[in-house]
MIPALO-665797 format. One record per residue (C-alpha): x, y, z; residue number from 1. Coordinates in Angstrom, 2 decimals, decimal comma. Each point is the difference from the previous one (the first is absolute). Example, Ala and Ser with C-alpha at 12.3 -4.5 7.8 and 13.67 -1.06 7.14 Angstrom:
2
px|py|pz|num
12,30|-4,50|7,80|1
1,37|3,44|-0,66|2
//
This chain:
483
px|py|pz|num
39,01|254,86|4,08|1
-1,71|3,00|-1,79|2
-1,95|-1,02|-3,12|3
-1,95|2,24|-2,35|4
-3,45|0,18|1,32|5
-2,31|-2,59|-1,79|6
-2,51|2,77|-0,65|7
2,45|1,71|-2,19|8
-0,07|-2,79|-2,64|9
-2,64|-1,78|-1,83|10
-0,87|-3,32|1,58|11
1,69|-2,24|-2,54|12
3,27|2,09|0,61|13
0,18|-0,21|3,80|14
-0,81|-3,82|0,29|15
3,75|-0,45|0,52|16
-0,14|-3,32|-2,00|17
2,28|-1,55|-2,57|18
-0,57|-1,25|-3,48|19
0,37|-3,53|-1,42|20
3,22|-1,26|-1,59|21
0,23|0,13|-3,74|22
0,72|-3,79|-0,67|23
-0,81|-3,60|0,94|24
-3,61|0,64|0,97|25
0,28|3,56|1,10|26
-2,13|2,59|-1,75|27
1,63|1,88|-2,88|28
-0,21|3,59|-1,06|29
1,32|2,25|-2,67|30
2,27|1,65|2,44|31
1,90|-3,23|0,44|32
0,26|-0,90|-3,82|33
3,80|0,11|0,19|34
0,28|-1,38|3,57|35
2,70|-2,68|-0,62|36
3,22|0,13|-2,13|37
1,67|-3,43|0,29|38
2,74|-2,01|-1,82|39
1,75|-3,28|0,18|40
3,39|-1,22|0,71|41
1,78|2,53|-2,10|42
-0,68|2,98|2,27|43
-2,15|3,05|-0,31|44
0,55|3,32|-1,71|45
-2,78|2,85|0,52|46
-0,52|3,62|-0,79|47
-1,66|1,75|2,91|48
-1,20|3,57|-0,53|49
-0,97|2,05|2,97|50
-2,70|2,58|-0,99|51
-3,32|1,52|1,05|52
-3,00|-2,18|-0,86|53
-3,75|-0,42|0,73|54
-1,37|-3,25|1,37|55
-3,54|-1,21|1,02|56
0,95|-1,23|3,34|57
-3,50|0,60|1,55|58
-1,94|-1,36|-2,95|59
-0,73|0,94|-3,54|60
-3,09|1,91|0,86|61
2,14|2,40|2,18|62
2,52|2,63|-1,16|63
3,37|-1,36|-0,79|64
2,63|0,77|2,73|65
3,13|1,93|-1,15|66
3,06|-1,87|1,16|67
3,71|-0,42|-0,89|68
0,50|-3,46|-1,40|69
2,45|-2,27|-1,62|70
-1,12|-0,92|-3,59|71
-3,44|1,63|0,79|72
-1,21|-2,42|2,59|73
-0,04|0,29|3,87|74
1,59|-2,04|1,42|75
2,56|-0,47|-2,72|76
0,36|-3,17|-2,06|77
0,63|-3,09|2,16|78
3,46|-1,11|-1,25|79
0,86|-3,73|0,09|80
3,27|-1,79|-0,76|81
1,90|-3,15|1,04|82
2,47|-0,03|2,88|83
3,63|0,58|-1,21|84
-0,96|1,49|-3,45|85
0,88|3,40|-1,16|86
-2,38|2,93|0,47|87
0,18|3,30|-1,90|88
-2,30|2,96|0,21|89
0,22|3,15|-2,06|90
-1,71|2,68|2,13|91
-1,17|3,04|-1,76|92
-1,29|3,01|2,09|93
-3,17|1,57|-1,39|94
-0,58|2,04|3,20|95
0,66|3,76|0,46|96
2,49|-0,80|2,82|97
2,95|-2,28|0,57|98
-0,34|-3,64|0,89|99
1,67|-3,25|0,56|100
-0,98|-3,63|0,48|101
0,95|-2,15|3,03|102
-0,22|-3,82|-0,37|103
-1,21|-0,78|3,50|104
1,52|-3,02|1,74|105
2,25|-1,13|-2,94|106
3,56|-0,53|1,07|107
1,46|1,81|-3,04|108
3,14|2,13|-0,95|109
-0,02|3,39|1,96|110
-0,04|2,00|-3,17|111
-3,35|-1,66|-0,96|112
-1,75|0,82|3,33|113
-1,73|3,18|-1,13|114
0,87|2,58|2,65|115
0,38|3,51|-1,38|116
3,38|1,44|0,66|117
1,16|-2,95|2,09|118
0,06|-2,80|-2,64|119
-0,91|1,71|-3,26|120
-0,91|3,44|-1,47|121
-3,63|0,81|-0,08|122
-1,82|-0,69|-3,22|123
-1,07|3,55|-1,21|124
-3,26|0,65|-1,84|125
0,29|-1,58|-3,44|126
3,10|-2,03|1,16|127
0,64|-3,68|0,17|128
1,94|-2,40|2,25|129
0,78|-3,64|-0,81|130
-0,14|-2,33|2,94|131
1,54|-3,49|-0,35|132
0,64|-2,84|2,45|133
-0,48|-3,61|0,67|134
-2,18|-0,77|3,02|135
1,66|-2,62|2,09|136
-3,10|-0,77|2,12|137
-3,41|-1,28|-0,92|138
-2,88|1,59|1,68|139
-2,62|2,87|0,05|140
1,80|3,41|-0,38|141
-1,14|3,35|-1,43|142
1,11|3,23|-1,61|143
-0,91|3,64|0,75|144
1,18|3,52|-0,34|145
2,75|1,06|2,40|146
0,02|3,89|-0,97|147
-2,62|2,15|1,64|148
-1,20|-3,41|1,02|149
-2,77|1,18|2,29|150
-1,86|1,66|-2,75|151
1,14|-2,27|-2,88|152
-0,93|-3,21|1,86|153
-3,10|1,61|1,42|154
-1,13|0,75|-3,55|155
0,47|-3,54|-1,21|156
3,67|-0,65|-1,03|157
0,46|-3,54|1,18|158
-0,39|-3,44|-1,36|159
0,96|-3,71|0,82|160
3,07|-1,89|-1,14|161
-0,35|-3,75|0,38|162
3,13|-2,30|-0,27|163
-1,15|-3,46|-0,50|164
1,50|-3,06|1,44|165
1,72|-2,53|-2,52|166
-2,43|-2,55|1,66|167
-3,02|1,73|1,17|168
-2,20|-1,61|2,78|169
-3,09|-2,04|-1,05|170
-3,09|2,31|0,13|171
-3,14|0,37|-2,11|172
0,55|3,73|-0,29|173
2,70|2,58|0,63|174
-1,73|3,51|0,70|175
1,33|3,38|0,81|176
-1,66|2,72|2,10|177
1,81|3,39|-0,45|178
-1,65|2,03|2,73|179
-0,11|3,76|-0,16|180
-2,07|2,63|1,64|181
-1,04|3,38|-1,09|182
-1,44|3,20|1,50|183
-2,69|0,79|-2,38|184
-2,36|3,05|-0,22|185
-3,68|-0,40|-0,96|186
0,90|0,48|-3,70|187
2,38|-3,15|0,19|188
3,09|2,33|-0,24|189
2,97|-0,33|2,35|190
-0,19|2,49|2,80|191
2,84|2,55|0,31|192
1,99|0,45|3,18|193
2,74|-2,65|-0,23|194
2,17|1,97|2,52|195
-2,33|0,35|3,01|196
2,17|0,86|2,99|197
-2,31|-1,82|2,44|198
-0,08|-3,19|-2,05|199
3,70|0,16|-0,44|200
0,55|-0,02|3,72|201
-2,49|-3,03|0,54|202
-1,39|-2,85|-2,15|203
0,64|1,64|-3,54|204
-2,39|0,49|-2,69|205
-2,50|-2,84|0,34|206
-2,60|-0,08|-2,81|207
-3,75|-0,39|-0,06|208
-0,30|-2,33|-2,91|209
1,88|-3,42|-0,39|210
0,58|-1,73|-3,23|211
1,37|-3,39|-0,95|212
1,83|0,03|-3,42|213
-1,51|3,38|-0,56|214
-3,67|-0,73|0,36|215
-2,80|0,32|2,46|216
-1,69|-3,23|1,11|217
-1,94|-2,79|-1,44|218
0,01|-3,55|1,54|219
2,85|-2,19|-0,56|220
-1,16|-3,32|-1,78|221
1,48|-2,99|1,55|222
-0,72|-3,79|-0,01|223
-0,12|-2,33|2,86|224
2,93|-2,33|0,29|225
2,51|2,14|-1,98|226
3,34|1,28|1,36|227
0,98|3,57|-0,85|228
3,36|1,56|0,53|229
-0,94|3,62|0,81|230
2,73|2,62|-0,26|231
-0,90|3,05|2,19|232
1,82|3,20|-0,70|233
-0,58|3,21|2,14|234
0,84|2,81|-2,42|235
-1,72|2,65|2,07|236
2,00|3,08|1,34|237
-1,10|-0,38|3,58|238
-2,97|-2,51|0,71|239
0,89|-2,89|2,16|240
-2,34|-3,06|-0,51|241
-0,94|-2,81|2,17|242
-1,93|-2,55|-2,10|243
-2,35|-2,62|1,30|244
-1,31|-2,69|-2,44|245
-3,34|-1,08|1,31|246
-0,51|-3,76|-0,04|247
3,59|-0,64|-1,40|248
3,47|-0,85|1,51|249
2,62|1,70|-2,10|250
3,53|-1,34|0,10|251
2,96|2,43|-0,37|252
2,67|-1,54|-2,30|253
2,10|3,10|-0,69|254
0,47|3,57|1,40|255
1,47|2,75|-2,26|256
0,77|-2,63|-2,63|257
2,14|-2,11|2,35|258
-1,29|-3,51|0,82|259
-0,69|-0,82|3,72|260
-1,24|-3,01|1,98|261
-3,65|-0,42|-1,11|262
-2,30|1,23|2,89|263
-3,25|1,54|0,76|264
0,15|3,59|1,10|265
-0,55|0,88|3,55|266
-3,69|0,19|0,85|267
-0,66|-0,87|-3,73|268
0,63|3,66|-0,97|269
2,44|1,11|-2,57|270
1,76|3,16|1,02|271
1,38|1,96|-2,99|272
1,45|3,38|0,26|273
0,98|2,25|-3,04|274
2,64|-1,71|-2,14|275
-0,43|-3,29|1,36|276
-1,03|-3,12|-1,87|277
-1,29|-3,45|1,09|278
-0,43|-3,11|-2,05|279
-2,80|-2,09|1,54|280
-1,52|-3,26|-0,98|281
-3,89|-0,30|0,27|282
-1,68|-3,31|-0,17|283
-3,58|0,81|-0,85|284
-1,87|-1,97|2,42|285
-3,24|2,18|0,20|286
-3,45|-1,24|-0,97|287
-0,98|0,28|-3,75|288
-2,33|2,84|-0,57|289
1,11|2,03|3,09|290
1,94|3,10|0,36|291
2,73|0,83|2,54|292
1,38|3,44|0,77|293
3,50|1,07|0,09|294
0,10|2,68|2,76|295
2,64|2,71|0,64|296
-0,13|0,61|3,73|297
3,22|1,97|0,75|298
-1,50|3,27|1,10|299
-2,12|0,08|2,96|300
-3,71|0,54|-0,73|301
0,73|0,19|-3,87|302
-0,12|-3,52|-0,96|303
-1,55|-0,68|-3,53|304
-0,35|-2,82|-2,40|305
2,91|0,21|-2,60|306
-1,59|-2,60|-2,33|307
-2,02|-3,27|0,15|308
0,82|-3,46|-1,11|309
-3,09|-1,18|-1,93|310
-0,31|-3,79|-0,38|311
-1,30|-1,50|-3,16|312
-2,97|-2,37|0,63|313
1,91|-2,80|-1,82|314
1,16|-3,02|1,96|315
3,41|0,18|1,62|316
2,97|-0,48|-2,29|317
1,48|-2,48|2,33|318
-1,38|-1,54|3,28|319
3,17|0,76|1,95|320
2,77|2,81|-0,07|321
2,46|-0,55|-2,80|322
2,55|-2,56|1,01|323
3,05|1,94|-0,88|324
2,75|1,83|2,10|325
-0,35|3,57|1,00|326
3,63|0,81|0,46|327
1,62|2,21|-2,60|328
3,48|-0,72|-1,42|329
2,69|2,11|1,90|330
1,57|3,07|-1,51|331
3,89|0,29|0,00|332
0,07|2,28|3,00|333
3,16|0,02|2,18|334
-0,69|-0,64|3,65|335
1,68|2,58|2,43|336
2,54|-1,20|2,45|337
-1,53|1,44|3,17|338
2,97|-0,64|2,16|339
2,33|2,12|-2,06|340
-2,60|2,61|-1,30|341
0,48|3,84|0,44|342
-2,86|1,40|2,03|343
-1,67|3,33|-0,72|344
-2,63|1,57|2,23|345
-2,65|1,69|-2,06|346
-2,19|2,43|1,91|347
-3,18|1,08|-1,68|348
-1,06|3,43|1,56|349
-2,47|2,75|-0,65|350
-3,72|0,39|-0,86|351
-2,75|1,40|2,01|352
-0,12|-1,24|3,63|353
3,42|-1,47|-0,52|354
2,36|-0,14|3,18|355
3,02|1,94|-1,06|356
-1,41|0,42|-3,46|357
0,39|2,91|-2,38|358
-2,68|1,75|2,03|359
2,73|0,23|2,55|360
2,97|-0,60|-2,37|361
0,41|3,39|-1,68|362
3,70|-0,39|0,02|363
-0,16|-3,08|-2,33|364
2,31|0,18|-3,00|365
-1,84|0,18|-3,30|366
1,47|-1,26|-3,25|367
-1,68|-0,41|-3,37|368
-2,57|1,92|-2,09|369
-1,11|2,93|1,87|370
-0,48|-0,67|3,85|371
-3,63|-0,21|1,24|372
1,09|-2,79|2,46|373
-2,44|-1,75|2,33|374
2,01|-3,16|0,39|375
3,53|-1,14|0,62|376
2,36|-3,05|0,22|377
2,49|0,34|2,89|378
-0,61|3,70|0,14|379
0,58|0,78|-3,69|380
-2,78|0,82|-2,51|381
0,42|-0,83|-3,72|382
-2,82|1,47|-1,80|383
-1,27|-0,47|-3,43|384
0,81|-3,05|-2,27|385
3,82|-0,31|-0,08|386
3,02|2,02|-0,66|387
3,74|-0,58|-0,53|388
0,66|2,12|2,99|389
-1,37|-2,34|2,60|390
2,61|-1,24|2,48|391
-0,36|-3,63|0,70|392
-1,24|-1,18|3,42|393
2,22|-3,01|-0,26|394
2,99|-1,20|-2,14|395
0,21|-3,76|-0,47|396
2,60|-2,04|-1,58|397
-1,32|-2,06|-2,84|398
-0,83|-3,54|1,05|399
-0,31|1,01|3,62|400
-3,21|-0,99|2,06|401
-1,91|2,76|1,48|402
-2,65|0,17|2,72|403
-2,30|2,99|0,17|404
-1,74|0,69|3,26|405
-2,95|2,04|-1,06|406
-1,44|1,99|3,11|407
-3,39|1,65|-0,69|408
-0,06|2,85|2,49|409
-3,18|1,52|-1,63|410
-3,67|-0,41|0,47|411
-0,43|-1,12|-3,59|412
0,44|-3,08|-2,19|413
2,99|-0,02|-2,38|414
0,63|-2,55|-2,92|415
3,79|0,22|-0,33|416
1,43|-0,95|-3,42|417
3,55|-0,75|-0,86|418
1,06|0,28|-3,54|419
2,20|-2,55|-1,86|420
-0,11|-2,72|2,65|421
-2,44|-2,39|1,79|422
0,33|-0,45|3,69|423
-0,86|-2,71|2,48|424
-2,46|1,15|2,62|425
1,50|-1,24|3,25|426
-2,09|1,34|2,91|427
-2,67|2,25|1,30|428
0,39|1,61|3,47|429
2,52|-2,80|0,73|430
-2,16|-2,84|-1,07|431
1,11|-2,17|-2,88|432
-2,11|0,25|-3,26|433
-1,11|-3,48|-1,07|434
-0,35|-1,45|-3,52|435
3,47|1,17|-1,46|436
-1,30|3,33|-1,23|437
1,82|2,12|-2,41|438
-0,90|3,20|-1,64|439
1,02|3,54|-1,35|440
-2,69|1,87|1,88|441
-0,78|-0,57|3,77|442
-2,92|1,61|1,91|443
1,24|1,35|3,29|444
-2,86|0,82|2,40|445
-0,07|2,97|2,43|446
2,68|-0,37|2,63|447
1,07|-3,28|-1,38|448
3,57|-1,34|-0,57|449
0,54|-2,16|-2,98|450
3,34|-1,76|-0,78|451
0,89|-0,96|-3,57|452
3,17|-1,35|-1,58|453
1,42|-0,14|-3,53|454
3,26|-0,53|-1,95|455
1,31|3,14|-1,50|456
0,98|-1,56|-3,22|457
-1,38|2,57|-2,49|458
2,43|3,01|-0,29|459
-1,29|3,64|-0,14|460
-1,99|2,49|1,86|461
-3,28|-1,50|1,18|462
-2,99|1,89|1,49|463
-1,63|-1,19|3,28|464
-3,35|1,87|0,34|465
-3,63|-0,17|1,12|466
-2,38|-0,81|-2,85|467
-2,81|2,26|1,32|468
0,94|2,51|-2,70|469
-0,67|3,09|2,27|470
2,33|-1,50|2,47|471
2,68|-0,47|-2,39|472
-0,08|3,44|-1,65|473
-0,30|1,36|3,46|474
3,33|-1,32|1,14|475
-0,31|-3,55|0,96|476
2,75|-1,34|-2,40|477
3,66|-0,64|0,17|478
2,81|-1,64|-2,16|479
2,10|-3,24|0,61|480
3,24|-0,11|-1,89|481
1,34|-3,38|-1,18|482
3,39|-0,15|-1,35|483
//
């Protein structure tokens, strides 16, 4: 992985650490003044305006960073509503280029999915589009631009969408960390060069500054004995994270918004690729007055402290962990019939050092917005952000179960995201995946095979693509047609 040299940035910029959350004991900041928009049982109607803004992500004493933002904040407002209630968003475009909004992970009507040309017209500068749907599932979801998405997301156009359960679990606090990273120059401005050919064929554009809820770090205030539901959202465009909570034992209760069997992550580490979310339960069993680091240790030789958990000196809230169940109520997901499922082989190809990749796949077909392919699925490269001309990889009868065998033939990691559906993660390299794990984005390791299954019960043309943005716009994208 290539990062901007630390010497090119002021020390406070290259620390690669995150900021505290904005509620429930986390440090607040003017940048997060409108961090939450919530409503009750009647649903939620919001106005979101995408436009240039300036935010103090590296501190008030430093220059404000020019970003593209929803409602003037980066990340955009955290939207909260109840499961099964109506959601409406009037999206106005204050940018100088077209945009759309994708409601990531929501099983919604195809016309509301936000894919330019494929599911809706782009929203032109000065234009507006009204999104409306009823989220069937509770969980941690998010929204982001899906037009010129590498640049627009990389400049800040993303935010959380929380759908609350009718009966939420018993916790002392429900906290959200929306994690973004930025490649900043010494004056705290976003560095140019979003379409770097070398990065496009490798890891993608990994930044040199990591924020949580748009801010650089201060310690997170916690109290011994409390239970926290922590919603982790990786809203970066390329950074994979492997989080280790020193002195704590996080329990995963949901992935990509879908409940799973409560379990501790392998080796105590929370692996989170771009677009992925995890709901974890943290029983604060540390010592009053001590601090514990949350480390990101994914990239070899580049581990850093994301943030620290700083315990108040007060006595523990309770002597033992909260006596309440950890399992979340299930969502109304149909379970696939594996015996009768249609099976589709999905071969992920390309990239630098890729066997049979686009370094050696010059004959690959290119569809979409202008070529420039580095990646392919089954020999076909669909570049850009979506177009009505994309031929589907697979046509599935509505209601039919489908198995996708994802073969990563490359030397790189790929978080593969399916729109409009959630899938059951069945196996990795032939070994069953425990804990009844579901998701809308699955991280496929180099040379790995991952098997997922879903019921194609949502009609329309749905994208399947890598959520490392350079990989998507460089061809690692296809369409599944459900009718």
